[in-house]
N, C-alpha and C positions, 0 to 999 in steps of 0.2 A: 504494500500500500504506500502511496505517495501523498504527502501533504504539502500544499503550496500556501505560504503565509506571507504577509506583508512585513518584512523585516525593517522597513523604514518607520513603522509605527511602533513606538516604544511599548505601548500597551499590548499590541499583538505579539511583539517580540518576547515580552516577559511571559506571556501565557505559553507561547511556543517553547520557550526555554524550560518552563516549569514542566510541561508535558514531555519534553525530550528527556528530562531527568527520570520520569516515570517509565520511559521506554527502555527498560533494563535489557531486553532481548533484541533490541534494535529491529523491531517489527515494522517501523515506519521510516521511510526515506523523507526527510525534512528538506524542503527546497524553498529558498527565498524567492519571492515573486520577482525580484530584480535580477535574478540570475539568467545566464544564457540557457541553462537547462530548462528553466521555466518557459522561456520563449519556444523552445522545441516542443515541450509538452502541450502548450497552447495550440500550436499548429497541428500536432499529431491528433489531438482530441477535439479539434474545432471549438476551442473555448474562446469566447470573446474577451479581448484584452481589457475591455471596460468593466467587466464583472468585478464588483467590489465585494468580495467574499473570500473567506478561507475556502480552499478547494481540496477535496480529497479525491484521488483517483485510485480505484480499486477494481481489479479485473477489467481494465479498460473502460470503466464507467466513471463519469465525473459526477461528484456530489458537491453541493453548495450549501452555504449557510448552516442551518441547524442539522441538516442531514450529514454534512461533513463533520460537524462537531460530534454528533452521535457516533459515527463510525470510529472516530479517533478514540473516544472514551471507551467504546466497546472493545476495540482492538487492544487497548492498554489495560483492560479489565478494571477500569475505574467505575465504581458502582453507580455514579451519578448518571450513567447512561440509561439506567432504569427510569429515571425521571422523564426521559425523552419518549418513552413508550406511552406514557399516560396522556400526554397532551397532543392535540392535533397539530399537524405540521404548520398550518397557517399561523397559529398562535406562537409556536416556537420560532418561526421565521420573523414574526413581528417583534418578538423580544430580541432576537439576533440583530435585526435592523436598528432597533432603538439603541442598543449598545454600540453598534458599529457607527451610527451617525453621531453619537454623543461621546465617543471614546476620548475625546479631548477633555471632557468633564472629569475624567479620572486623573487628570494632571500628569499623565505619563505618555501621552501621544504627541509626537512631534509633527504629525500630519493632521491638519485641520481641514475638514471639508466645508 
């Protein structure tokens, strides 16, 4: 499984680094959105460069927003993934979008939209 994240955003970067530490068995290939490898994956999987989301690619299928987070947590066996089963995707994506759009509020994001 591959995860593409925004390494320019300190908030996103901190969360990715936290999750990387939980990835004891190196089950996930973590790729910065700004890397050349990311550009190659975007072309290979026909992902729009304008998509503002964490992206998970698993078995050649791309997942975005809350679905991507769910797969990461599940792969790392972090029990919070069970939370994602309870709520509908629209609600989870709404929460994801609210955090994403307001990530500068956490005073740790260098990227303000």
